[in-house]
C-alpha positions as CSV (number, residue, x, y, z in Angstrom):
1,M,-5.6,118.7,134.2
2,K,-2.0,119.8,134.3
3,P,-1.6,119.5,138.2
4,Y,-3.2,116.1,138.1
5,A,-0.8,115.0,135.3
6,T,2.2,116.3,137.3
7,I,1.0,114.5,140.4
8,A,0.5,111.3,138.4
9,G,4.0,111.6,136.9
10,W,5.7,111.9,140.3
11,V,3.6,109.1,141.7
12,T,4.8,106.9,138.8
13,V,8.4,107.9,139.5
14,A,8.0,107.1,143.2
15,L,6.5,103.7,142.5
16,L,9.1,102.8,139.9
17,G,11.9,103.9,142.3
18,A,10.4,101.8,145.1
19,A,10.1,98.8,142.9
20,A,13.7,99.1,141.8
21,V,15.1,99.6,145.3
22,G,13.0,96.7,146.6
23,G,14.2,94.5,143.8
24,I,17.8,95.3,144.5
25,A,17.4,94.9,148.3
26,L,15.3,91.7,148.3
27,N,16.9,89.8,145.4
28,R,18.8,86.7,146.6
29,G,20.3,83.8,144.7
30,E,19.5,85.1,141.3
31,S,21.4,87.5,139.0
32,I,20.1,91.0,138.8
33,N,20.2,93.4,135.9
34,A,22.3,96.6,136.2
35,L,19.4,98.5,134.7
36,W,17.6,98.3,138.1
37,F,20.5,100.2,139.7
38,I,20.2,103.0,137.2
39,T,16.4,103.1,137.6
40,A,16.6,103.2,141.4
41,A,19.2,105.9,141.4
42,L,17.5,108.2,138.9
43,C,14.1,107.9,140.7
44,V,15.5,108.4,144.2
45,Y,17.6,111.4,143.1
46,A,14.7,113.0,141.1
47,I,12.3,112.8,144.0
48,A,14.9,114.0,146.5
49,Y,15.9,117.0,144.4
50,R,12.3,118.0,143.4
51,F,10.8,117.7,146.9
52,Y,13.3,117.4,149.8
53,A,15.9,119.9,148.4
54,A,13.2,122.3,147.3
55,W,11.7,122.2,150.8
56,I,15.0,122.8,152.5
57,A,15.9,125.7,150.2
58,A,12.5,127.4,150.6
59,T,11.6,126.6,154.2
60,V,14.7,125.8,156.2
61,L,17.2,128.1,154.5
62,S,14.8,130.8,153.1
63,I,17.0,131.4,150.0
64,D,16.6,134.9,148.7
65,E,17.4,135.5,145.0
66,T,17.2,139.3,145.4
67,R,20.2,139.3,147.8
68,A,23.7,140.2,146.5
69,T,26.2,137.5,147.0
70,P,29.8,138.0,148.2
71,A,31.0,137.4,144.7
72,E,29.1,140.5,143.6
73,R,29.8,142.7,146.7
74,L,33.5,141.8,147.1
75,N,34.4,141.3,143.4
76,N,38.1,141.7,143.1
77,G,38.7,139.8,139.9
78,R,40.9,137.3,141.7
79,D,39.1,135.3,144.4
80,F,35.7,136.9,144.5
81,M,34.1,137.1,141.1
82,P,30.4,136.6,140.0
83,T,30.5,133.7,137.6
84,H,28.0,132.0,135.3
85,R,26.0,129.4,137.1
86,W,27.0,126.6,134.8
87,V,30.7,127.5,135.1
88,V,30.3,127.5,138.9
89,F,28.4,124.2,138.8
90,G,31.2,122.7,136.6
91,H,33.9,124.0,139.0
92,H,32.1,122.8,142.1
93,F,31.4,119.3,140.7
94,A,34.9,119.0,139.4
95,A,36.3,120.0,142.8
96,I,34.2,117.7,144.9
97,A,34.3,114.7,142.6
98,G,37.7,113.3,143.5
99,P,38.7,109.6,143.9
100,G,36.1,108.9,146.5
101,P,33.1,108.2,144.2
102,L,35.2,106.0,142.0
103,I,37.5,104.2,144.4
104,G,35.3,103.9,147.5
105,P,32.5,101.9,145.9
106,T,34.9,99.7,144.1
107,L,36.7,98.7,147.3
108,A,33.5,98.3,149.3
109,A,32.2,95.8,146.7
110,Q,34.1,93.2,148.7
111,F,31.0,93.1,151.0
112,G,28.7,92.5,147.9
113,Y,26.7,95.0,145.9
114,L,23.9,95.6,148.4
115,P,25.4,97.5,151.4
116,G,27.3,100.0,149.3
117,T,24.5,100.6,146.9
118,L,22.0,101.4,149.6
119,W,24.5,103.7,151.4
120,I,25.2,105.5,148.2
121,L,21.5,106.1,147.5
122,F,20.2,107.2,150.9
123,G,23.4,108.5,152.4
124,A,23.6,111.0,149.5
125,V,20.1,112.4,149.5
126,L,19.7,112.5,153.3
127,G,23.2,113.4,154.3
128,G,25.8,114.4,151.6
129,C,23.5,116.6,149.5
130,V,22.1,118.3,152.6
131,Q,25.6,119.0,154.0
132,D,26.9,120.5,150.7
133,M,23.8,122.7,150.2
134,V,23.5,124.1,153.8
135,T,27.3,124.7,154.0
136,L,27.3,126.6,150.7
137,F,24.3,128.6,151.9
138,F,25.7,129.6,155.3
139,S,29.2,130.4,153.8
140,T,27.6,132.6,151.1
141,R,25.6,134.5,153.8
142,R,29.0,135.0,155.6
143,N,31.2,136.5,152.9
144,G,32.4,133.1,151.7
145,R,34.1,132.3,155.0
146,S,35.7,128.9,155.5
147,L,34.1,126.2,157.6
148,G,36.7,126.6,160.4
149,Q,36.1,130.4,160.6
150,M,32.3,129.9,160.6
151,A,32.7,127.5,163.5
152,R,34.7,130.1,165.4
153,D,32.3,132.9,164.7
154,E,29.2,130.9,165.5
155,L,30.3,128.6,168.3
156,G,32.9,130.7,170.1
157,N,36.6,130.2,170.8
158,I,36.6,126.6,172.1
159,G,34.6,124.8,169.4
160,G,35.8,127.3,166.8
161,I,39.5,126.8,167.4
162,A,39.1,123.0,167.6
163,A,37.2,123.1,164.2
164,L,39.8,125.3,162.6
165,V,42.7,123.0,163.7
166,A,40.7,119.8,162.8
167,T,39.6,121.0,159.4
168,F,43.0,122.3,158.4
169,L,44.9,119.2,159.5
170,I,42.3,116.9,157.9
171,M,42.5,119.0,154.8
172,I,46.3,118.4,154.5
173,I,45.8,114.6,154.9
174,L,43.0,114.6,152.3
175,I,45.0,116.5,149.7
176,A,48.1,114.4,150.3
177,V,46.2,111.2,149.7
178,L,44.5,112.7,146.6
179,G,48.0,113.6,145.3
180,L,49.3,110.2,146.0
181,V,46.4,108.5,144.0
182,V,46.9,110.8,141.0
183,V,50.6,110.3,141.0
184,N,50.1,106.5,141.0
185,A,47.6,106.8,138.2
186,M,50.0,108.9,136.0
187,K,53.1,107.0,136.9
188,N,54.9,105.6,133.8
189,S,51.8,106.4,131.7
190,P,52.8,108.9,128.9
191,W,49.2,108.9,127.6
192,A,47.6,109.9,130.9
193,T,50.4,112.3,131.9
194,S,50.5,114.2,128.6
195,T,46.7,114.5,128.5
196,V,46.5,115.8,132.1
197,A,49.3,118.2,131.4
198,A,47.5,119.5,128.3
199,T,44.5,120.5,130.3
200,I,46.4,123.2,132.0
201,P,47.3,125.5,129.0
202,I,43.9,124.7,127.5
203,A,42.2,125.9,130.7
204,M,44.2,129.1,130.7
205,L,43.3,129.7,127.0
206,V,39.6,129.2,127.8
207,G,39.9,131.5,130.8
208,L,41.4,134.3,128.7
209,Y,38.8,133.7,126.0
210,M,35.8,133.9,128.4
211,Y,37.0,136.7,130.6
212,K,39.2,138.9,128.4
213,L,38.7,138.2,124.7
214,R,35.0,137.4,124.5
215,P,33.5,138.2,128.0
216,G,30.3,136.4,128.8
217,R,30.5,134.0,125.8
218,V,30.2,130.9,127.8
219,L,29.0,128.6,125.0
220,E,31.9,129.7,122.7
221,G,34.5,129.2,125.4
222,S,33.0,125.8,126.3
223,A,33.0,124.6,122.7
224,L,36.6,125.7,122.3
225,G,37.7,124.0,125.5
226,V,35.8,120.7,124.7
227,I,37.3,120.5,121.2
228,L,40.8,121.1,122.5
229,L,40.3,118.6,125.3
230,L,39.2,115.9,123.0
231,L,42.2,116.6,120.8
232,A,44.4,116.3,123.9
233,V,42.9,112.9,124.7
234,A,43.5,111.7,121.1
235,G,46.9,113.4,121.1
236,G,47.9,111.5,124.2
237,G,47.4,108.2,122.4
238,W,49.5,109.5,119.5
239,I,52.3,110.6,121.9
240,D,52.3,107.2,123.6
241,Q,53.2,105.7,120.2
242,Q,56.1,108.2,119.4
243,P,59.5,107.0,120.8
244,G,60.9,110.6,120.8
245,L,57.9,112.2,122.6
246,R,56.9,109.3,124.8
247,E,60.0,109.7,127.0
248,L,59.1,113.3,127.8
249,F,56.0,112.1,129.6
250,D,57.1,108.8,130.9
251,H,58.2,109.4,134.5
252,P,58.3,107.5,137.8
253,G,56.4,108.7,140.8
254,L,58.8,111.2,142.4
255,P,59.2,113.6,139.4
256,L,55.4,113.5,139.0
257,A,55.0,114.3,142.7
258,F,57.1,117.4,142.4
259,A,55.2,118.4,139.3
260,V,51.9,118.0,141.1
261,I,53.3,120.0,144.0
262,G,54.3,122.8,141.6
263,Y,50.9,122.8,140.0
264,G,49.1,123.0,143.3
265,F,51.1,126.1,144.2
266,A,50.4,127.8,140.9
267,A,46.7,127.0,141.1
268,A,46.6,128.5,144.6
269,I,48.1,131.9,143.7
270,L,46.9,132.6,140.2
271,P,43.6,134.4,139.7
272,V,40.8,131.9,139.9
273,W,39.4,132.7,136.5
274,L,42.7,132.1,134.7
275,L,43.4,128.5,135.7
276,L,41.4,126.9,138.4
277,A,37.8,127.7,137.4
278,P,38.1,127.1,133.6
279,R,40.2,124.0,134.2
280,D,37.8,122.4,136.6
281,Y,34.9,123.5,134.3
282,L,36.4,121.8,131.3
283,S,37.3,118.7,133.3
284,T,33.7,118.4,134.2
285,F,32.8,117.9,130.5
286,M,35.2,114.9,130.4
287,K,33.8,113.5,133.6
288,L,30.1,114.1,132.7
289,G,30.7,112.8,129.2
290,T,32.3,109.6,130.4
291,I,29.6,109.0,133.0
292,I,26.8,109.7,130.6
293,L,28.4,107.4,128.1
294,L,28.8,104.7,130.7
295,A,25.1,105.1,131.8
296,L,24.0,104.8,128.2
297,A,26.1,101.7,127.6
298,I,24.7,100.1,130.7
299,V,21.1,100.9,129.6
300,W,21.9,99.5,126.1
301,L,23.7,96.3,127.3
302,R,21.7,95.7,130.5
303,P,24.7,93.7,131.9
304,E,24.1,91.2,134.7
305,I,25.6,91.9,138.2
306,R,27.9,89.0,139.0
307,M,28.9,89.9,142.5
308,P,26.5,88.5,145.1
309,A,24.3,90.8,147.2
310,L,26.4,89.9,150.3
311,T,29.7,88.1,150.4
312,R,31.3,86.1,153.2
313,F,33.6,89.1,153.9
314,I,30.9,91.0,155.8
315,D,32.4,89.4,158.9
316,G,35.6,91.5,158.6
317,S,37.8,88.9,156.9
318,G,37.9,90.6,153.5
319,P,41.1,90.5,151.5
320,I,41.0,94.1,150.3
321,F,40.7,95.7,153.7
322,G,40.0,94.4,157.2
323,G,36.9,95.3,159.1
324,T,33.3,94.3,159.5
325,L,30.4,95.6,157.4
326,F,29.5,98.0,160.2
327,P,31.1,100.6,160.3
328,F,33.6,100.1,157.5
329,V,31.3,100.2,154.5
330,F,30.2,103.7,155.7
331,I,33.9,104.7,156.1
332,T,35.1,103.3,152.8
333,I,32.4,105.0,150.7
334,A,32.7,108.7,151.6
335,C,32.3,110.7,148.4
336,G,29.2,109.4,146.7
337,A,27.3,109.2,150.0
338,I,28.7,112.0,152.3
339,S,32.1,113.6,152.4
340,G,33.5,116.3,154.6
341,F,35.8,117.4,151.8
342,H,32.8,118.9,150.0
343,A,32.1,121.2,152.9
344,L,35.6,122.7,152.4
345,I,34.7,123.5,148.7
346,S,31.2,124.7,149.7
347,S,32.8,127.1,152.1
348,G,35.9,127.8,150.0
349,T,36.0,128.6,146.3
350,T,32.3,128.1,145.3
351,P,30.6,130.7,147.5
352,K,33.2,133.3,146.2
353,L,32.0,132.6,142.6
354,L,28.3,132.3,143.2
355,S,26.3,135.1,141.5
356,N,22.9,134.4,142.9
357,E,21.5,132.5,145.9
358,R,18.9,130.7,143.8
359,D,21.7,128.6,142.3
360,I,22.6,127.1,145.7
361,R,20.1,124.3,145.4
362,M,21.3,123.3,141.9
363,I,25.0,123.6,142.7
364,G,25.0,122.3,146.3
365,Y,22.4,119.6,146.3
366,G,22.5,118.9,142.5
367,G,26.3,118.7,142.4
368,M,26.3,116.0,145.1
369,V,23.4,114.1,143.4
370,L,25.6,113.9,140.3
371,E,28.5,112.7,142.2
372,S,26.4,110.0,143.8
373,L,25.4,108.9,140.3
374,V,29.1,108.6,139.5
375,A,29.5,106.4,142.6
376,M,26.6,104.2,141.4
377,M,28.3,103.8,138.0
378,A,31.5,102.8,139.8
379,M,29.6,100.2,141.8
380,I,28.1,98.7,138.7
381,A,31.4,98.7,136.8
382,A,33.0,96.8,139.7
383,T,30.3,94.3,140.3
384,V,29.7,93.3,136.6
385,L,33.2,91.7,136.7
386,D,33.4,88.0,137.7
387,P,34.0,88.1,141.4
388,G,37.1,85.9,141.0
389,V,38.6,88.5,138.6
390,F,37.6,91.3,141.0
391,F,39.3,89.7,143.9
392,A,42.4,88.7,141.9
393,I,42.9,92.3,140.8
394,N,42.3,93.9,144.2
395,S,43.7,91.4,146.7
396,P,47.3,92.2,147.8
397,A,50.0,89.6,147.3
398,G,50.5,89.4,151.0
399,I,47.0,87.9,151.4
400,V,46.6,85.6,148.4
401,G,50.3,84.9,147.6
402,K,52.8,86.3,145.2
403,E,52.6,83.5,142.6
404,A,49.6,83.5,140.2
405,A,48.9,79.8,140.9
406,D,48.7,80.5,144.7
407,A,46.5,83.5,144.2
408,V,43.9,81.8,142.0
409,A,43.9,78.8,144.4
410,T,43.2,81.0,147.4
411,I,40.5,83.1,145.7
412,S,38.8,80.0,144.2
413,A,38.8,78.4,147.7
414,W,36.7,81.4,148.8
415,G,34.0,80.4,146.4
416,F,35.0,82.8,143.6
417,P,36.5,80.6,140.8
418,V,39.2,82.2,138.6
419,T,42.1,80.8,136.6
420,V,45.6,81.9,135.7
421,E,44.7,81.7,132.0
422,Q,41.7,83.9,132.5
423,M,43.7,86.6,134.2
424,N,46.6,86.4,131.7
425,Q,44.2,86.8,128.7
426,L,42.5,89.7,130.4
427,A,45.8,91.4,131.0
428,R,46.8,91.0,127.4
429,Q,43.5,92.4,126.2
430,M,44.0,95.5,128.5
431,G,47.6,96.0,127.2
432,E,49.1,95.3,130.6
433,A,51.7,92.8,131.8
434,T,49.6,91.5,134.7
435,L,46.5,92.4,136.6
436,F,47.2,90.4,139.7
437,A,47.4,92.4,143.0
438,R,46.7,95.8,141.3
439,T,45.3,97.0,144.6
440,G,43.7,100.4,145.2
441,G,40.5,100.1,143.1
442,A,41.5,102.1,140.1
443,P,42.6,99.2,137.8
444,S,39.6,97.0,138.5
445,L,37.3,100.0,137.9
446,A,39.1,100.7,134.7
447,V,38.7,97.0,133.7
448,G,35.0,97.1,134.5
449,M,34.5,100.3,132.5
450,A,36.5,99.1,129.6
451,S,34.5,95.8,129.5
452,I,31.2,97.8,129.3
453,F,32.5,100.3,126.7
454,S,34.1,97.6,124.5
455,S,30.9,95.5,124.6
456,A,28.9,98.6,123.5
457,F,31.3,100.1,121.0
458,G,33.7,97.4,119.8
459,Q,35.4,94.4,121.3
460,G,38.7,95.3,119.6
461,M,39.1,98.5,121.7
462,L,39.6,97.0,125.1
463,A,43.2,98.4,125.6
464,L,42.1,101.9,124.3
465,W,39.1,102.0,126.7
466,Y,41.2,100.7,129.6
467,H,43.8,103.5,129.3
468,F,41.0,106.1,128.6
469,A,39.5,105.0,132.0
470,I,42.8,105.3,133.8
471,M,43.3,108.8,132.3
472,F,39.7,109.7,133.2
473,E,40.3,108.7,136.8
474,A,43.5,110.8,137.0
475,V,41.7,113.9,135.7
476,F,38.9,113.3,138.1
477,I,41.2,113.4,141.1
478,L,43.5,116.2,140.0
479,T,40.7,118.7,139.9
480,T,40.0,118.0,143.5
481,L,43.6,118.6,144.4
482,D,43.9,122.0,142.9
483,A,40.6,123.3,144.4
484,G,41.6,121.7,147.7
485,T,44.9,123.5,147.8
486,R,43.3,126.9,147.2
487,V,40.7,126.1,149.9
488,G,43.6,125.2,152.3
489,R,45.1,128.6,151.6
490,F,41.8,130.3,152.5
491,M,41.6,128.3,155.7
492,L,45.1,129.2,156.8
493,Q,44.5,132.8,156.0
494,D,41.4,132.7,158.2
495,L,43.4,131.1,160.9
496,L,46.3,133.5,160.7
497,G,43.9,136.5,160.4
498,N,43.0,135.9,164.1
499,V,46.7,136.5,165.0
500,W,47.5,139.4,162.5
501,K,44.6,141.0,160.6
502,P,46.4,141.5,157.2
503,M,47.2,137.8,156.9
504,G,43.4,137.2,156.9
505,R,42.9,139.3,153.7
506,T,42.5,136.6,151.0
507,S,43.7,138.9,148.2
508,W,46.8,140.4,149.9
509,Y,49.6,138.9,147.9
510,P,52.2,138.5,150.6
511,S,49.6,136.6,152.6
512,V,48.6,134.6,149.4
513,L,52.2,133.6,148.6
514,F,53.1,132.7,152.2
515,T,50.0,130.7,153.0
516,S,50.0,128.9,149.7
517,A,53.6,127.9,150.2
518,V,52.9,126.6,153.7
519,V,49.8,124.6,152.6
520,V,51.6,123.1,149.6
521,A,54.7,122.2,151.6
522,A,52.6,120.5,154.2
523,W,50.7,118.2,151.9
524,G,53.7,117.9,149.6
525,Y,55.7,116.4,152.5
526,F,53.1,113.7,153.1
527,L,52.9,113.1,149.3
528,Y,56.6,112.7,149.2
529,I,56.6,110.2,152.0
530,G,53.8,108.3,150.3
531,V,55.6,108.2,147.0
532,I,58.8,106.8,148.3
533,D,57.0,104.2,150.4
534,P,57.7,100.9,148.6
535,N,54.2,99.7,149.6
536,G,52.5,102.6,147.9
537,G,51.4,104.6,150.9
538,V,47.7,104.3,150.1
539,N,47.2,101.0,152.0
540,I,48.1,102.7,155.3
541,L,46.7,106.2,154.6
542,W,43.3,105.2,153.0
543,P,41.6,104.2,156.3
544,L,42.7,107.4,158.0
545,F,41.5,109.2,154.9
546,G,38.0,107.7,155.2
547,I,37.7,108.3,159.0
548,S,39.0,111.9,158.8
549,N,36.8,112.7,155.8
550,Q,33.6,111.6,157.7
551,I,34.7,113.5,160.8
552,L,35.1,116.6,158.7
553,A,31.5,116.1,157.5
554,A,30.3,115.8,161.1
555,I,32.0,119.1,162.0
556,A,30.3,120.8,159.1
557,L,26.9,119.5,160.2
558,C,27.7,120.6,163.8
559,V,28.2,124.1,162.6
560,A,25.1,124.0,160.4
561,S,22.9,122.6,163.3
562,G,24.2,125.3,165.6
563,I,23.4,128.1,163.1
564,L,19.9,126.7,162.6
565,V,19.1,126.6,166.3
566,K,20.5,130.2,166.8
567,S,18.4,131.3,163.8
568,G,15.2,130.3,165.6
569,K,14.8,127.2,163.5
570,L,15.0,124.5,166.1
571,K,12.1,122.5,164.6
572,Y,14.1,122.1,161.4
573,A,17.5,121.2,163.0
574,W,16.8,117.5,162.5
575,V,17.6,118.0,158.8
576,T,21.3,118.3,159.8
577,A,21.2,116.7,163.2
578,L,20.2,113.2,161.9
579,P,23.1,112.7,159.5
580,L,25.4,114.3,162.2
581,T,24.3,111.7,164.7
582,W,25.0,108.9,162.3
583,L,28.4,110.2,161.4
584,V,29.4,110.5,165.0
585,V,28.4,106.9,165.6
586,I,30.3,105.4,162.7
587,T,33.4,107.5,163.0
588,S,33.7,106.9,166.8
589,T,33.1,103.1,166.3
590,A,35.6,102.9,163.4
591,T,38.3,104.9,165.3
592,W,37.7,102.7,168.4
593,Q,38.2,99.5,166.3
594,K,41.3,100.9,164.5
595,L,42.9,101.7,167.9
596,T,41.9,98.7,170.0
597,S,41.5,95.7,167.7
598,D,43.9,92.9,168.2
599,D,43.6,91.9,164.5
600,P,46.6,93.3,162.7
601,R,44.5,93.7,159.6
602,I,42.2,96.1,161.4
603,G,44.0,97.8,164.3
604,F,46.8,100.4,163.6
605,L,48.6,99.5,166.8
606,A,48.1,95.8,166.4
607,A,49.6,96.0,162.9
608,A,52.6,98.0,164.2
609,D,53.2,95.5,167.0
610,S,52.9,92.5,164.6
611,L,55.4,94.1,162.2
612,S,57.8,94.9,165.1
613,D,57.7,91.3,166.3
614,K,58.3,90.0,162.8
615,L,61.2,92.4,162.3
616,A,62.7,91.5,165.7
617,V,62.8,87.8,165.0
618,G,63.9,88.2,161.3
619,L,60.7,86.8,159.7
620,L,60.4,89.7,157.2
621,P,62.0,89.4,153.7
622,P,64.8,91.9,153.1
623,E,62.9,94.3,151.0
624,K,60.1,94.6,153.6
625,A,62.5,94.7,156.5
626,A,64.2,97.7,155.0
627,V,61.0,99.8,155.1
628,A,59.5,98.2,158.2
629,P,60.6,101.0,160.6
630,Q,59.0,103.6,158.4
631,L,55.8,101.5,158.1
632,I,55.7,101.1,161.9
633,F,56.1,104.9,162.4
634,N,53.3,105.6,159.9
635,L,51.0,103.2,161.7
636,H,51.6,104.9,165.0
637,L,51.2,108.3,163.4
638,D,47.8,107.1,161.9
639,A,46.7,105.9,165.3
640,A,47.6,109.2,167.0
641,L,46.0,111.3,164.2
642,A,42.7,109.2,164.3
643,L,42.5,109.6,168.1
644,F,43.2,113.4,167.9
645,F,40.6,113.9,165.2
646,V,37.8,112.0,166.9
647,A,38.7,113.8,170.2
648,L,38.3,117.2,168.4
649,L,35.0,116.0,167.0
650,W,33.5,115.2,170.4
651,L,34.8,118.5,171.7
652,I,33.0,120.3,168.9
653,V,29.8,118.3,169.4
654,A,29.8,119.1,173.1
655,D,30.5,122.8,172.4
656,T,27.6,122.9,169.8
657,L,25.2,121.4,172.4
658,R,26.4,123.9,175.0
659,V,25.8,126.9,172.6
660,C,22.4,125.6,171.6
661,A,21.3,124.9,175.2
662,R,22.4,128.4,176.2
663,H,20.6,130.0,173.3
664,L,17.4,128.1,174.1
665,R,17.6,129.2,177.7
666,G,18.0,132.8,176.6
667,K,21.6,133.1,177.8
668,P,24.3,135.0,175.8
669,V,25.9,133.2,172.9
670,P,28.1,134.4,170.0
671,P,25.8,136.4,167.7
672,L,24.9,135.2,164.2
673,S,27.6,136.4,161.8
674,E,25.4,136.7,158.7
675,E,26.0,139.8,156.5
676,P,23.2,142.3,156.0
677,H,20.9,142.2,153.0
678,Y,22.1,144.1,149.9
679,P,20.0,144.0,146.8
680,T,21.7,142.4,143.8
681,Q,22.5,144.4,140.7
682,L,23.5,141.5,138.5
683,E,20.2,140.3,137.1
684,V,20.3,142.6,134.0
685,A,23.9,141.7,133.3
686,W,23.2,138.0,133.3
687,A,20.0,138.2,131.4
688,R,21.7,137.9,128.0
689,D,22.8,134.4,128.9
């Protein structure tokens, strides 16, 4: 009876999921309950993890739990170190879950709830989760090598060097944008700054406790860290009310940027168990706790989605960003559906900590499933707001007007009514001076989360929940930055190791210090430029961030497809080739439009030309005229980088096809670089946990 009960259970999950997805996709003209979004997500993720991920792990990858991982074989106590599976899961999830799953869905809601929701659901289970899992597996089988180095080993010099250069440069752009977002989130916010700062000594204490004082006592260390973390959150609110202490953590962007740069350098050179792994592990508790709390509140309240399924802005005239539904919804939502940044973590820090291959499915596929759920929560939080309020918060003043009366008149004329009184009352409730033109997605997401939390746990706590959400977003992003910096160090060491062998030794301290300094200086420069940009920097860099992130994912899937074909698994290569094809189409289309569009709101060059013309005839106000040359330079730089990245992608795709074709015709190709099988000795040691 048991097998029949199991089958009946999964059939029920499948039917429930199909009904929920169908209800979301086909509903028109009537409000829809947010509970359907949760139901659809949980059912789709459960089926995908139970069946699709299990099939890939067992059949496509042939995961072997008797095989020693590089963390066991190369254990040096600094970069390579076998770590408890839940600690690795926490580190991996914290590292991959940056601003993307929060900000991307919020911004993409300008098209309506439907396009982004479907992309989050199916992009994740068919693309993002697959990329994360196969990259983690292939890197683990290759001594934890970086994505760029794997490309060089498996594809040869042409594709390999192109991949090394592309991944490293894209990595620098991604970290700089992450740093910019987190600096903007902590700027002049003593509560957020003090809480984020407190996570650093807490993590070091937990690292010492788990690895030196009470080795292996994961639960004890976790409990200690969680208690201290909650005290830090509460303490941040207390500090915010103390005039003498408040000033210590109340800083503008530039000092915070230098602090973030210093933190990134420290996180890259210290032993991974002392700061990076326990900090990211603890941050995961805050992330997961908040997301679970949000999900429970949504289930309890069952709020109605107020944003329509599709808005008038699918034609590309949206106020938040320019561009049509295709391809820009797939560019705007990266993390949460598929993100190339994850491939860097899956071939960076995570494989060096993994103690057994059997955890690859849980950490690689499961970690991405969890991030996709975060993106779904962000979509719900954004779309339960009145559409007029959503657009008032996220529309820049240059589109709707600087004055509140002009902004509400413009937004109401779009068919999304909102009033000045409504916005002023909302700002007072959140403890803010104004919520008009708070672009970037973070404030509107915080307003949505605070509205749900306050409805579930007390209407008088709106300001508290709003600032908690802002702090939650900052912690979310910073954990990606520190892991990304360390991964950037590994990539540069791999790159320089081709020139001088000692530089490729990841634990040789002269190489560690030099490469860490170079990586931090590179993204620190772009972070500095972004912080001093009066327009915030994010508005120009975010489209490049989205395109380059998806190009990076396509490069990872190229490498994975090539390895599958060379391993004699041509019939399974569609698993990675299908999402690869889709990414090549959307990134190439988006880059073409960003380069050639005559609309200044879409094209980089058109925007630069428009700004130059206005500057020449004196149509710009003085404050914008002062920074116009810098903005024009940045737009040209974005265009050049986007063209360079997509050219490298096509080069890598062509080289992958060449290598696969030669292999299938029996001609020589670079041999597989997989390490030999060594039996694991760790099973007994881990059994007590």
